[in-house]
MIZA-427833 format. One record per residue (C-alpha): residue number from 1; z, y, x; residue in three letters. Coordinates in steps of 0.05 Angstrom, whole numbers. Each point is the difference from the previous one (the first is absolute). Layout:
% residues N
@resi NUM zz Z yy Y xx X resn ALA
...
% end
This chain:
% residues 413
@resi 1 zz 159 yy -237 xx 116 resn MET
@resi 2 zz 63 yy 1 xx -43 resn ASP
@resi 3 zz -3 yy 67 xx -36 resn VAL
@resi 4 zz 73 yy -4 xx -24 resn ASP
@resi 5 zz 23 yy -11 xx 72 resn ALA
@resi 6 zz -42 yy 58 xx 24 resn LEU
@resi 7 zz 27 yy 46 xx -54 resn LEU
@resi 8 zz 72 yy -21 xx 13 resn ALA
@resi 9 zz -2 yy 0 xx 75 resn GLY
@resi 10 zz -47 yy 54 xx 26 resn THR
@resi 11 zz 37 yy 60 xx 27 resn ARG
@resi 12 zz -41 yy 61 xx -18 resn TRP
@resi 13 zz 32 yy 46 xx 50 resn ASP
@resi 14 zz -66 yy 18 xx 32 resn PHE
@resi 15 zz -65 yy 33 xx -22 resn GLU
@resi 16 zz -45 yy 9 xx 60 resn SER
@resi 17 zz -20 yy -49 xx 54 resn PHE
@resi 18 zz 44 yy 36 xx 52 resn PRO
@resi 19 zz 59 yy -5 xx -48 resn GLN
@resi 20 zz -14 yy -74 xx -9 resn TYR
@resi 21 zz 4 yy -12 xx 75 resn LEU
@resi 22 zz 65 yy 40 xx 2 resn ASP
@resi 23 zz 28 yy -43 xx -57 resn MET
@resi 24 zz -16 yy -63 xx 40 resn LEU
@resi 25 zz 36 yy 29 xx 60 resn GLU
@resi 26 zz 61 yy 14 xx -43 resn ARG
@resi 27 zz 1 yy -74 xx -20 resn GLN
@resi 28 zz 12 yy -17 xx 73 resn LYS
@resi 29 zz -40 yy -65 xx -5 resn PRO
@resi 30 zz 12 yy -60 xx 43 resn GLN
@resi 31 zz -74 yy -9 xx 14 resn ALA
@resi 32 zz -49 yy 51 xx 27 resn ASN
@resi 33 zz -47 yy 28 xx -53 resn VAL
@resi 34 zz -69 yy 31 xx 7 resn ALA
@resi 35 zz -34 yy 29 xx -61 resn VAL
@resi 36 zz -73 yy 12 xx -18 resn LEU
@resi 37 zz -19 yy 59 xx -45 resn ALA
@resi 38 zz -28 yy -30 xx -65 resn GLN
@resi 39 zz -64 yy 20 xx -35 resn HIS
@resi 40 zz 22 yy -19 xx -70 resn SER
@resi 41 zz 67 yy 36 xx 8 resn THR
@resi 42 zz -34 yy 63 xx 24 resn ILE
@resi 43 zz -54 yy -3 xx -53 resn ARG
@resi 44 zz 53 yy -7 xx -54 resn ASN
@resi 45 zz 41 yy 57 xx 28 resn ALA
@resi 46 zz -60 yy 47 xx -3 resn VAL
@resi 47 zz -37 yy -24 xx -62 resn MET
@resi 48 zz 56 yy -26 xx -44 resn GLY
@resi 49 zz -22 yy -44 xx -58 resn GLU
@resi 50 zz -73 yy 12 xx 18 resn ASP
@resi 51 zz 10 yy -38 xx 66 resn ALA
@resi 52 zz -15 yy -67 xx -33 resn SER
@resi 53 zz -55 yy 24 xx -47 resn THR
@resi 54 zz -39 yy 56 xx 34 resn VAL
@resi 55 zz -44 yy -25 xx 57 resn ALA
@resi 56 zz -16 yy 68 xx 31 resn ALA
@resi 57 zz 54 yy 51 xx 17 resn PRO
@resi 58 zz -17 yy 74 xx 0 resn THR
@resi 59 zz -13 yy 32 xx 67 resn SER
@resi 60 zz 69 yy 33 xx -4 resn ALA
@resi 61 zz 33 yy -67 xx -15 resn GLN
@resi 62 zz -35 yy -33 xx 58 resn LEU
@resi 63 zz 21 yy 56 xx 46 resn ALA
@resi 64 zz 72 yy -9 xx -23 resn GLU
@resi 65 zz -4 yy -75 xx 13 resn MET
@resi 66 zz -25 yy 12 xx 70 resn ARG
@resi 67 zz 58 yy 48 xx 11 resn ALA
@resi 68 zz 49 yy -53 xx -22 resn LEU
@resi 69 zz -30 yy -51 xx 48 resn VAL
@resi 70 zz 6 yy 51 xx 56 resn ALA
@resi 71 zz 72 yy 15 xx -20 resn GLU
@resi 72 zz 16 yy -74 xx 2 resn ALA
@resi 73 zz -31 yy -8 xx 69 resn MET
@resi 74 zz 39 yy 60 xx 26 resn ASP
@resi 75 zz 64 yy -30 xx -27 resn ALA
@resi 76 zz -10 yy -66 xx 36 resn GLY
@resi 77 zz -45 yy -45 xx -42 resn ALA
@resi 78 zz -28 yy -59 xx 38 resn ALA
@resi 79 zz -67 yy 14 xx -33 resn GLY
@resi 80 zz -33 yy -4 xx -68 resn PHE
@resi 81 zz -11 yy -58 xx -49 resn ALA
@resi 82 zz -44 yy -10 xx -61 resn SER
@resi 83 zz -26 yy -54 xx -46 resn SER
@resi 84 zz -66 yy -16 xx -34 resn PHE
@resi 85 zz 25 yy -69 xx -21 resn SER
@resi 86 zz -21 yy -22 xx -70 resn PRO
@resi 87 zz 66 yy -39 xx -3 resn ASN
@resi 88 zz 43 yy 63 xx 3 resn HIS
@resi 89 zz 22 yy 30 xx -66 resn SER
@resi 90 zz 60 yy 39 xx -25 resn GLY
@resi 91 zz 44 yy 1 xx -61 resn TRP
@resi 92 zz -37 yy -18 xx -64 resn GLY
@resi 93 zz -62 yy -21 xx 38 resn GLY
@resi 94 zz -17 yy 70 xx 25 resn ARG
@resi 95 zz -40 yy -1 xx 65 resn PRO
@resi 96 zz 37 yy 18 xx 63 resn MET
@resi 97 zz -24 yy 71 xx 13 resn PRO
@resi 98 zz -34 yy -14 xx 67 resn SER
@resi 99 zz -42 yy -56 xx -30 resn THR
@resi 100 zz -42 yy 49 xx -41 resn ILE
@resi 101 zz -8 yy 51 xx 56 resn ALA
@resi 102 zz -69 yy 10 xx 30 resn SER
@resi 103 zz -20 yy -18 xx 71 resn ASP
@resi 104 zz -7 yy 75 xx 13 resn GLU
@resi 105 zz 72 yy 14 xx -21 resn GLU
@resi 106 zz 26 yy -55 xx 44 resn LEU
@resi 107 zz -41 yy 23 xx 59 resn ARG
@resi 108 zz 26 yy 71 xx -9 resn SER
@resi 109 zz 73 yy -22 xx 1 resn LEU
@resi 110 zz -8 yy -48 xx 59 resn VAL
@resi 111 zz -34 yy 56 xx 39 resn SER
@resi 112 zz 69 yy 33 xx 6 resn VAL
@resi 113 zz 18 yy -56 xx 49 resn LEU
@resi 114 zz -58 yy 20 xx 44 resn GLY
@resi 115 zz 20 yy 73 xx -3 resn ALA
@resi 116 zz 71 yy -18 xx 20 resn LYS
@resi 117 zz -25 yy -48 xx 54 resn GLY
@resi 118 zz 50 yy -54 xx -19 resn ARG
@resi 119 zz 18 yy -50 xx -54 resn GLY
@resi 120 zz -29 yy -66 xx -25 resn ILE
@resi 121 zz -38 yy -13 xx -64 resn PHE
@resi 122 zz 17 yy -62 xx -41 resn VAL
@resi 123 zz -38 yy -20 xx -63 resn MET
@resi 124 zz 1 yy -53 xx -53 resn ALA
@resi 125 zz -76 yy 2 xx 1 resn THR
@resi 126 zz -23 yy -46 xx -55 resn GLY
@resi 127 zz -76 yy -8 xx 1 resn PRO
@resi 128 zz -14 yy 75 xx 1 resn ARG
@resi 129 zz 25 yy 18 xx 69 resn ALA
@resi 130 zz -42 yy -47 xx 43 resn THR
@resi 131 zz 12 yy -8 xx 75 resn PRO
@resi 132 zz -58 yy 47 xx 11 resn GLU
@resi 133 zz 32 yy 53 xx -45 resn PHE
@resi 134 zz 66 yy -8 xx 36 resn MET
@resi 135 zz -37 yy 6 xx 66 resn GLU
@resi 136 zz -31 yy 66 xx -23 resn SER
@resi 137 zz 71 yy 27 xx -13 resn LEU
@resi 138 zz 23 yy -24 xx 69 resn ALA
@resi 139 zz -61 yy 32 xx 31 resn ALA
@resi 140 zz 10 yy 66 xx -36 resn ASP
@resi 141 zz 74 yy 6 xx 16 resn THR
@resi 142 zz 8 yy -38 xx 65 resn GLY
@resi 143 zz 59 yy -36 xx -32 resn ARG
@resi 144 zz 10 yy -76 xx -9 resn PRO
@resi 145 zz -14 yy -28 xx -69 resn ALA
@resi 146 zz 32 yy -63 xx -29 resn PHE
@resi 147 zz -28 yy -43 xx -56 resn ILE
@resi 148 zz 43 yy -37 xx -50 resn VAL
@resi 149 zz -37 yy -42 xx -52 resn THR
@resi 150 zz -6 yy -71 xx -25 resn VAL
@resi 151 zz -73 yy 4 xx 19 resn LEU
@resi 152 zz 22 yy -11 xx 73 resn THR
@resi 153 zz 42 yy -61 xx -17 resn MET
@resi 154 zz -25 yy -71 xx 4 resn TYR
@resi 155 zz -20 yy -26 xx -68 resn ASN
@resi 156 zz -30 yy -69 xx -9 resn ARG
@resi 157 zz -46 yy 26 xx -54 resn ALA
@resi 158 zz -33 yy 46 xx 52 resn GLN
@resi 159 zz 19 yy -30 xx 67 resn PRO
@resi 160 zz -44 yy 44 xx 45 resn GLU
@resi 161 zz 15 yy 68 xx -31 resn ARG
@resi 162 zz 65 yy 16 xx 36 resn ALA
@resi 163 zz -24 yy -15 xx 70 resn LEU
@resi 164 zz -63 yy 41 xx -12 resn GLU
@resi 165 zz 44 yy 60 xx -19 resn MET
@resi 166 zz 38 yy -8 xx 66 resn TYR
@resi 167 zz -65 yy -2 xx 39 resn GLU
@resi 168 zz -23 yy 65 xx -32 resn ARG
@resi 169 zz 66 yy 33 xx 21 resn CYS
@resi 170 zz -9 yy -27 xx 71 resn ALA
@resi 171 zz -69 yy 32 xx 2 resn GLN
@resi 172 zz 31 yy 66 xx -20 resn ALA
@resi 173 zz 50 yy -7 xx 57 resn LYS
@resi 174 zz -57 yy -14 xx 48 resn ALA
@resi 175 zz -30 yy 66 xx -22 resn ARG
@resi 176 zz 64 yy 36 xx 18 resn GLY
@resi 177 zz 31 yy 4 xx -70 resn HIS
@resi 178 zz 66 yy -35 xx -12 resn GLU
@resi 179 zz -3 yy -40 xx -65 resn VAL
@resi 180 zz 50 yy -56 xx -9 resn TYR
@resi 181 zz 18 yy -50 xx -54 resn ILE
@resi 182 zz 71 yy -16 xx -22 resn HIS
@resi 183 zz 0 yy -75 xx 10 resn ALA
@resi 184 zz 47 yy -39 xx -45 resn ASN
@resi 185 zz 29 yy -59 xx 39 resn CYS
@resi 186 zz 29 yy -38 xx -59 resn GLN
@resi 187 zz -31 yy -26 xx -65 resn PRO
@resi 188 zz -7 yy 56 xx -50 resn LEU
@resi 189 zz 29 yy -26 xx -65 resn SER
@resi 190 zz 14 yy 37 xx -64 resn PHE
@resi 191 zz 57 yy -18 xx -47 resn ASP
@resi 192 zz -14 yy 26 xx -70 resn PHE
@resi 193 zz 12 yy -12 xx -73 resn THR
@resi 194 zz -43 yy 13 xx -61 resn LEU
@resi 195 zz 51 yy 53 xx -20 resn ARG
@resi 196 zz -14 yy 36 xx 67 resn GLU
@resi 197 zz -69 yy -25 xx 21 resn PRO
@resi 198 zz -12 yy 47 xx 58 resn TYR
@resi 199 zz -46 yy -51 xx 33 resn LEU
@resi 200 zz -51 yy 8 xx -57 resn LEU
@resi 201 zz 1 yy 75 xx -10 resn TYR
@resi 202 zz -66 yy 13 xx 36 resn SER
@resi 203 zz -38 yy -36 xx -56 resn HIS
@resi 204 zz -17 yy 48 xx -56 resn ASP
@resi 205 zz 21 yy -52 xx -52 resn ALA
@resi 206 zz 70 yy 20 xx 20 resn PHE
@resi 207 zz -7 yy 74 xx -12 resn ASP
@resi 208 zz 35 yy -5 xx -67 resn ARG
@resi 209 zz 51 yy -47 xx 29 resn VAL
@resi 210 zz 19 yy 50 xx 54 resn LYS
@resi 211 zz 12 yy 54 xx -51 resn ALA
@resi 212 zz 40 yy -44 xx -47 resn ALA
@resi 213 zz 75 yy -14 xx 2 resn ALA
@resi 214 zz 16 yy -68 xx 30 resn PRO
@resi 215 zz 24 yy -28 xx -67 resn GLU
@resi 216 zz -67 yy 20 xx -33 resn ALA
@resi 217 zz -45 yy -35 xx 51 resn ARG
@resi 218 zz 4 yy -69 xx -31 resn GLY
@resi 219 zz -37 yy 23 xx -62 resn ALA
@resi 220 zz -57 yy 28 xx 43 resn ILE
@resi 221 zz -7 yy -66 xx 37 resn TYR
@resi 222 zz -10 yy -36 xx -66 resn ARG
@resi 223 zz -59 yy 44 xx -20 resn GLU
@resi 224 zz -68 yy -34 xx 8 resn GLN
@resi 225 zz -31 yy 65 xx 24 resn GLY
@resi 226 zz 49 yy 3 xx 58 resn PHE
@resi 227 zz -14 yy -72 xx 20 resn ARG
@resi 228 zz -75 yy 10 xx -4 resn ASP
@resi 229 zz 3 yy 62 xx 44 resn ARG
@resi 230 zz 44 yy -34 xx 52 resn LEU
@resi 231 zz -50 yy -58 xx 4 resn ARG
@resi 232 zz -54 yy 52 xx 11 resn TYR
@resi 233 zz 42 yy 33 xx 55 resn ASN
@resi 234 zz 8 yy -66 xx 36 resn PHE
@resi 235 zz -75 yy -13 xx -4 resn LEU
@resi 236 zz -17 yy 70 xx 25 resn HIS
@resi 237 zz 57 yy 19 xx 47 resn PRO
@resi 238 zz 5 yy 68 xx 34 resn LYS
@resi 239 zz 9 yy 3 xx 75 resn GLN
@resi 240 zz 70 yy 8 xx 28 resn GLY
@resi 241 zz 37 yy -32 xx -58 resn ILE
@resi 242 zz 58 yy -48 xx 11 resn LEU
@resi 243 zz -15 yy -58 xx -46 resn PHE
@resi 244 zz -69 yy -29 xx -15 resn TYR
@resi 245 zz 21 yy -50 xx -53 resn GLY
@resi 246 zz 13 yy -63 xx 42 resn ASP
@resi 247 zz 61 yy -26 xx -37 resn TRP
@resi 248 zz 8 yy -58 xx 49 resn SER
@resi 249 zz 31 yy 52 xx 47 resn GLN
@resi 250 zz 55 yy 17 xx -51 resn VAL
@resi 251 zz 65 yy -40 xx -8 resn GLU
@resi 252 zz 72 yy 11 xx -20 resn ARG
@resi 253 zz 37 yy 40 xx 53 resn ASP
@resi 254 zz 60 yy -47 xx 9 resn GLY
@resi 255 zz 49 yy 57 xx -10 resn VAL
@resi 256 zz -5 yy 9 xx -75 resn ALA
@resi 257 zz -37 yy -46 xx -48 resn VAL
@resi 258 zz -29 yy 59 xx -39 resn THR
@resi 259 zz -35 yy 29 xx 61 resn GLU
@resi 260 zz -64 yy -19 xx 34 resn LEU
@resi 261 zz -24 yy 6 xx 72 resn VAL
@resi 262 zz -73 yy 9 xx 20 resn ALA
@resi 263 zz -14 yy -21 xx 72 resn LYS
@resi 264 zz -65 yy 37 xx 11 resn LEU
@resi 265 zz -10 yy 25 xx 71 resn TYR
@resi 266 zz 15 yy -18 xx 73 resn GLN
@resi 267 zz 16 yy -72 xx -21 resn ASN
@resi 268 zz -45 yy -37 xx 50 resn ASP
@resi 269 zz 23 yy 1 xx 73 resn ASP
@resi 270 zz -70 yy -15 xx 26 resn ALA
@resi 271 zz -27 yy 60 xx -36 resn GLY
@resi 272 zz 59 yy 47 xx 14 resn VAL
@resi 273 zz 9 yy -13 xx 75 resn ALA
@resi 274 zz -64 yy 35 xx 21 resn PRO
@resi 275 zz 21 yy 61 xx -40 resn LEU
@resi 276 zz 69 yy 4 xx 32 resn LEU
@resi 277 zz -29 yy -7 xx 70 resn LYS
@resi 278 zz -56 yy 50 xx -12 resn HIS
@resi 279 zz 5 yy 65 xx 41 resn PRO
@resi 280 zz -13 yy 42 xx -63 resn ALA
@resi 281 zz 63 yy -28 xx -33 resn GLY
@resi 282 zz 71 yy 25 xx -1 resn LEU
@resi 283 zz 56 yy -48 xx -21 resn ILE
@resi 284 zz 30 yy 38 xx -58 resn ALA
@resi 285 zz -1 yy 4 xx -76 resn LEU
@resi 286 zz 71 yy -11 xx -22 resn SER
@resi 287 zz -2 yy 19 xx -74 resn ASP
@resi 288 zz 76 yy -5 xx -6 resn ALA
@resi 289 zz 11 yy 62 xx -43 resn GLY
@resi 290 zz -54 yy 1 xx -53 resn ALA
@resi 291 zz -4 yy -60 xx -47 resn HIS
@resi 292 zz 68 yy -22 xx 23 resn LEU
@resi 293 zz 15 yy -29 xx -68 resn ILE
@resi 294 zz -50 yy -56 xx 13 resn TYR
@resi 295 zz -8 yy -10 xx 75 resn PHE
@resi 296 zz 28 yy 18 xx 68 resn CYS
@resi 297 zz -42 yy 3 xx 63 resn ASP
@resi 298 zz 59 yy 23 xx 42 resn ALA
@resi 299 zz 10 yy -44 xx 60 resn GLY
@resi 300 zz -74 yy -6 xx 16 resn TYR
@resi 301 zz 17 yy 9 xx 74 resn GLY
@resi 302 zz 48 yy -59 xx -2 resn LEU
@resi 303 zz -52 yy -41 xx -36 resn HIS
@resi 304 zz -51 yy 19 xx 54 resn PHE
@resi 305 zz 47 yy -23 xx 55 resn LEU
@resi 306 zz 16 yy -65 xx -37 resn ALA
@resi 307 zz -69 yy -20 xx -25 resn HIS
@resi 308 zz -52 yy 32 xx 45 resn TRP
@resi 309 zz 40 yy -3 xx 65 resn VAL
@resi 310 zz 45 yy -61 xx -4 resn ARG
@resi 311 zz -32 yy -47 xx -51 resn ASP
@resi 312 zz -75 yy 9 xx 11 resn THR
@resi 313 zz 2 yy 30 xx 71 resn GLU
@resi 314 zz -55 yy 48 xx -20 resn THR
@resi 315 zz 35 yy 52 xx 42 resn PHE
@resi 316 zz 45 yy -6 xx 61 resn THR
@resi 317 zz 71 yy 26 xx -9 resn LEU
@resi 318 zz -16 yy 59 xx 45 resn GLU
@resi 319 zz -63 yy 18 xx -37 resn GLU
@resi 320 zz 34 yy -10 xx -67 resn GLY
@resi 321 zz 55 yy 49 xx 18 resn VAL
@resi 322 zz -51 yy 50 xx 26 resn ARG
@resi 323 zz -39 yy -3 xx -65 resn ARG
@resi 324 zz 63 yy 17 xx -39 resn LEU
@resi 325 zz 28 yy 54 xx 45 resn THR
@resi 326 zz -40 yy 41 xx 50 resn SER
@resi 327 zz -67 yy -12 xx -33 resn ASP
@resi 328 zz 18 yy 34 xx -67 resn PRO
@resi 329 zz 41 yy 54 xx 37 resn ALA
@resi 330 zz -61 yy 18 xx 41 resn ARG
@resi 331 zz -49 yy -1 xx -58 resn LYS
@resi 332 zz 47 yy 39 xx -46 resn TYR
@resi 333 zz 12 yy 50 xx 57 resn ARG
@resi 334 zz 76 yy -10 xx -1 resn ILE
@resi 335 zz 27 yy 23 xx 68 resn PRO
@resi 336 zz 50 yy -39 xx 42 resn LYS
@resi 337 zz 4 yy -60 xx -47 resn ARG
@resi 338 zz -22 yy -72 xx 5 resn GLY
@resi 339 zz 18 yy -14 xx 73 resn LEU
@resi 340 zz 63 yy -15 xx 38 resn ILE
@resi 341 zz -7 yy 53 xx 53 resn ALA
@resi 342 zz 38 yy 58 xx 31 resn PRO
@resi 343 zz -1 yy 60 xx -46 resn GLY
@resi 344 zz -19 yy -40 xx -61 resn TYR
@resi 345 zz 44 yy -6 xx -62 resn HIS
@resi 346 zz 38 yy -66 xx -2 resn ALA
@resi 347 zz -27 yy -30 xx -65 resn ASP
@resi 348 zz 13 yy -74 xx 12 resn LEU
@resi 349 zz -3 yy -67 xx -36 resn LEU
@resi 350 zz 36 yy -61 xx 28 resn LEU
@resi 351 zz -25 yy -65 xx -28 resn PHE
@resi 352 zz -3 yy -75 xx 14 resn GLU
@resi 353 zz -73 yy -20 xx 8 resn PRO
@resi 354 zz 13 yy -70 xx -26 resn ARG
@resi 355 zz 34 yy 24 xx -64 resn ARG
@resi 356 zz -30 yy 67 xx -16 resn VAL
@resi 357 zz -30 yy 9 xx -69 resn GLY
@resi 358 zz 13 yy 23 xx -71 resn VAL
@resi 359 zz 30 yy -34 xx -60 resn SER
@resi 360 zz -33 yy -14 xx -67 resn LYS
@resi 361 zz 2 yy 53 xx -53 resn LEU
@resi 362 zz 64 yy 13 xx -39 resn ARG
@resi 363 zz 14 yy 49 xx -56 resn ARG
@resi 364 zz 58 yy 49 xx -2 resn VAL
@resi 365 zz 19 yy 54 xx -51 resn ASN
@resi 366 zz 26 yy 54 xx 45 resn ASP
@resi 367 zz -46 yy 58 xx -15 resn LEU
@resi 368 zz 26 yy 61 xx -38 resn PRO
@resi 369 zz 9 yy -17 xx -73 resn GLY
@resi 370 zz 4 yy -74 xx 16 resn GLY
@resi 371 zz -73 yy -4 xx 18 resn GLY
@resi 372 zz -26 yy -64 xx 33 resn ALA
@resi 373 zz -36 yy -9 xx 66 resn ARG
@resi 374 zz -24 yy -57 xx 43 resn MET
@resi 375 zz 31 yy -11 xx 70 resn LEU
@resi 376 zz -12 yy -43 xx 60 resn ARG
@resi 377 zz 53 yy -13 xx 52 resn ASP
@resi 378 zz -9 yy -2 xx 76 resn PRO
@resi 379 zz 8 yy -66 xx 37 resn GLU
@resi 380 zz 13 yy -8 xx 74 resn GLY
@resi 381 zz 17 yy 73 xx 11 resn VAL
@resi 382 zz 60 yy 15 xx 43 resn ARG
@resi 383 zz 0 yy 76 xx 1 resn GLY
@resi 384 zz -37 yy 64 xx -15 resn VAL
@resi 385 zz 10 yy 66 xx 36 resn TRP
@resi 386 zz -27 yy 68 xx -20 resn VAL
@resi 387 zz 1 yy 54 xx 53 resn ASN
@resi 388 zz 48 yy -43 xx 40 resn GLY
@resi 389 zz 50 yy -11 xx -57 resn VAL
@resi 390 zz 10 yy -69 xx -31 resn GLU
@resi 391 zz -14 yy 2 xx -75 resn VAL
@resi 392 zz -4 yy -76 xx -14 resn PHE
@resi 393 zz 35 yy -57 xx 36 resn ASP
@resi 394 zz -41 yy -56 xx -30 resn GLY
@resi 395 zz 46 yy -11 xx -59 resn MET
@resi 396 zz 24 yy 68 xx -24 resn CYS
@resi 397 zz -19 yy 73 xx 4 resn TYR
@resi 398 zz 45 yy 40 xx 46 resn THR
@resi 399 zz 49 yy 47 xx -36 resn ALA
@resi 400 zz -18 yy 70 xx 25 resn LEU
@resi 401 zz 22 yy 68 xx -23 resn ASP
@resi 402 zz -72 yy 22 xx 8 resn SER
@resi 403 zz -63 yy -36 xx 21 resn GLY
@resi 404 zz -28 yy 8 xx 70 resn PRO
@resi 405 zz -70 yy 8 xx -29 resn GLY
@resi 406 zz -35 yy 64 xx -19 resn GLY
@resi 407 zz -65 yy 30 xx -24 resn VAL
@resi 408 zz -55 yy -3 xx 53 resn LEU
@resi 409 zz -35 yy 68 xx 1 resn ARG
@resi 410 zz -35 yy 2 xx 67 resn ARG
@resi 411 zz -63 yy -41 xx 13 resn PHE
@resi 412 zz -50 yy -4 xx 56 resn GLU
@resi 413 zz -69 yy 32 xx -6 resn ARG
% end
């Protein structure tokens, strides 16, 4: 993420989770917003600089973290989120705080959802939090658990792995424990440069690179020791990493000649279709905020309607719409959303089935401080309504004094 844009643009007029939700309300957004309480944020708030270096909090610190999860739930959090992903790191290569936490710490924090009797749990699991581990949390709390990881995406290097993960989640559901997988419906590609090589950070050869300034990284790449270690990493890869060393999957991105794109996962329709149709899957995974310098997964719903409904006829139009609307609303426990029915909120999308889709990537420099981001534009969309108010007419956003959206704070049990 663009640190300069974050420093220039973040409005620090909040401290606690309840204050954060209140700040969002004051923004009067055009879209509805639901927020998960975040493990790394809470760990950092309690442990400070130790959050990324000390694996075990004190008993007092753990109790304070549990209290902050409870406070967030009482304020209207949709649930709780965490990450064990080896691909997640912070400034200077420091681990994201949640990634060094123990299973016991995570279990203690997620147990707050069970005590409250509401909320969902979402996790970037990496290889640590297996479907069986996630099932144990769902069993302990009675709350649905959602898995987000490249391990559940089709990869031609390990073509059977993803479907096997789905089957293990389906077995958990058969035992009465809701465990779902966020199913990415479009190819997962990573734009990157060797100045900002996020894609490769999970290899320990890049530990020094992560900690170095971008302009100092070229000298590290030229060292023989770095090259030897990276070759070793590719020959002995860890589970859950993004790139295994197949350079045939990397090409120039077509937007800027200095940038590369690695097309790694969900790139084979025959392998992806069974995942999207699987009952343990949930069509989701729009990573449109993080990594926005290099890619934009926004518009995955329009891609789903274009590719999987219209072009390949993998889904009927009716089933495709259900998978994007009422299905996630039910699984996320969002009340009175996802259907056109009396008493429901009028969140509506008007589109042309023959034209619907998304454009290719384009880059704009409209972030605070002139920061860049990647965008994709809608195609075949004629209108968007939020809570019954039109916010987009297919060409332009509607000029409104305040958005019709708000912060969703009430969720079903």
